[in-house]
C-alpha positions as CSV (number, residue, x, y, z in Angstrom):
1,M,102.2,204.7,85.5
2,A,104.6,207.5,85.9
3,E,106.6,207.7,89.1
4,T,105.2,210.2,91.6
5,L,106.9,213.4,92.5
6,K,107.1,212.1,96.1
7,A,108.9,208.9,95.0
8,R,111.5,211.0,93.0
9,L,112.2,214.0,95.3
10,L,112.0,212.2,98.7
11,D,114.2,209.3,97.7
12,S,117.0,209.0,100.2
13,D,119.6,209.1,97.5
14,R,118.3,212.3,96.1
15,R,116.8,214.2,99.1
16,G,120.1,215.9,100.2
17,A,120.6,217.3,96.7
18,V,117.0,218.5,96.5
19,I,117.4,220.3,99.9
20,E,120.7,221.8,98.8
21,D,119.2,223.2,95.6
22,L,116.1,224.5,97.4
23,N,118.4,226.2,99.9
24,A,120.3,227.8,97.1
25,L,117.0,228.9,95.5
26,V,115.9,230.6,98.7
27,D,119.2,232.3,99.3
28,G,119.2,233.6,95.7
29,E,115.6,234.8,95.8
30,V,116.3,236.7,99.0
31,A,119.6,238.2,97.6
32,N,117.7,239.4,94.6
33,K,115.1,241.4,96.6
34,S,115.4,245.2,96.3
35,G,113.8,248.3,97.6
36,L,112.2,248.8,101.0
37,S,110.3,245.5,101.0
38,G,113.4,243.7,99.8
39,G,115.4,245.2,102.6
40,I,112.7,244.0,105.1
41,V,112.9,240.5,103.6
42,K,116.7,240.5,103.7
43,T,116.8,241.8,107.3
44,G,114.2,239.2,108.4
45,Y,116.1,236.4,106.6
46,A,119.4,237.4,108.1
47,A,117.8,237.6,111.6
48,L,116.3,234.1,111.1
49,K,119.6,232.7,110.1
50,K,121.3,234.4,113.1
51,V,118.8,232.9,115.5
52,K,119.9,229.4,114.4
53,P,122.6,228.9,111.8
54,G,121.6,226.2,109.4
55,I,117.9,226.8,110.1
56,V,117.0,227.2,106.4
57,P,118.2,223.9,105.1
58,E,116.9,222.3,108.3
59,A,113.5,223.8,107.8
60,I,113.4,222.8,104.1
61,D,114.2,219.2,105.2
62,K,111.4,219.2,107.8
63,M,108.9,220.7,105.4
64,L,110.0,219.0,102.2
65,D,107.5,216.1,102.5
66,E,104.6,218.5,103.0
67,F,105.8,220.8,100.1
68,V,106.0,217.7,97.8
69,D,102.5,216.7,98.9
70,Q,101.3,220.1,97.9
71,L,103.1,220.1,94.6
72,E,102.1,216.6,93.6
73,P,98.7,217.6,92.0
74,F,100.4,220.3,90.0
75,W,103.1,217.8,88.9
76,T,100.5,215.3,87.9
77,T,98.6,217.8,85.8
78,F,101.8,219.1,84.3
79,T,103.1,215.7,83.3
80,T,99.7,214.6,81.8
81,E,98.4,217.8,80.2
82,A,101.1,220.5,79.8
83,S,104.1,221.1,77.7
84,G,107.1,223.3,78.4
85,D,108.8,223.4,81.8
86,F,107.4,223.0,85.3
87,G,108.4,226.5,86.4
88,T,106.4,228.1,83.6
89,F,103.5,225.8,84.4
90,L,103.5,226.9,88.0
91,G,103.8,230.5,86.9
92,T,100.5,230.1,85.1
93,R,98.8,229.2,88.4
94,P,100.5,231.7,90.7
95,Q,97.7,232.1,93.3
96,E,96.9,228.4,93.5
97,A,100.5,227.3,93.7
98,S,101.6,229.9,96.2
99,E,98.7,229.3,98.5
100,A,99.3,225.6,98.4
101,L,103.0,226.1,99.4
102,L,102.2,228.8,102.0
103,A,99.7,226.5,103.7
104,V,102.7,224.4,104.7
105,T,104.7,227.3,106.2
106,D,101.6,228.7,107.9
107,R,100.9,225.4,109.7
108,R,104.6,225.1,110.7
109,A,104.6,228.7,112.1
110,E,101.4,228.0,114.0
111,R,103.0,224.9,115.7
112,S,106.4,226.6,116.5
113,N,107.3,227.1,120.1
114,R,110.1,229.5,119.3
115,A,108.8,233.0,119.8
116,A,111.6,234.6,117.7
117,I,110.8,232.4,114.7
118,T,107.1,233.0,114.9
119,S,107.6,236.7,115.3
120,I,109.9,236.9,112.3
121,Y,107.5,234.8,110.2
122,G,104.6,237.0,111.2
123,K,106.5,240.1,110.0
124,L,107.4,238.4,106.7
125,R,104.1,236.7,106.0
126,P,102.2,239.7,104.5
127,K,104.5,239.8,101.5
128,A,105.1,236.0,101.4
129,Q,102.6,235.2,98.6
130,E,104.2,237.8,96.3
131,N,107.7,236.4,97.1
132,V,106.6,232.8,96.6
133,I,105.0,233.7,93.2
134,E,108.3,235.3,92.1
135,A,110.1,232.1,93.1
136,L,107.8,229.7,91.3
137,P,109.8,229.5,88.0
138,G,113.0,228.7,90.0
139,L,111.1,226.3,92.2
140,G,109.7,224.5,89.2
141,A,113.1,224.2,87.7
142,V,114.6,222.6,90.8
143,V,111.6,220.2,91.1
144,E,111.8,219.2,87.5
145,K,115.6,218.8,87.6
146,H,115.3,216.2,90.4
147,A,112.1,214.7,89.3
148,R,113.4,213.9,85.8
149,A,116.9,212.8,87.0
């Protein structure tokens, strides 16, 4: 039986590199935003990072197990039924994949006791699904890179 995504991405020898690559993905996605909504995302992201430097990789680390749990069914289907790359595969299921991932951040935001964080998340959440959908190819590439390493 093929090794699970969880076993590959959450392995203690690989976890740090996965977090680093996901942090770079988030930074790149934010940097590439444009227009009014892009400006709002960039401003919110900068504010979030100002509230607590290092918060993004820390948050990725804290949520990684849950994200991987949400991605596992997609990975299983991809590895047994699909061809091509995982980013393209996720892109063919944008609503389902983005909702699965946002369920993790929504739960985290609901449990947060930091008013500044929940306020910023609340302002960014309405456009979050669109942003996550745009990031699916990059996310898939990061996941596949580490899952196949």
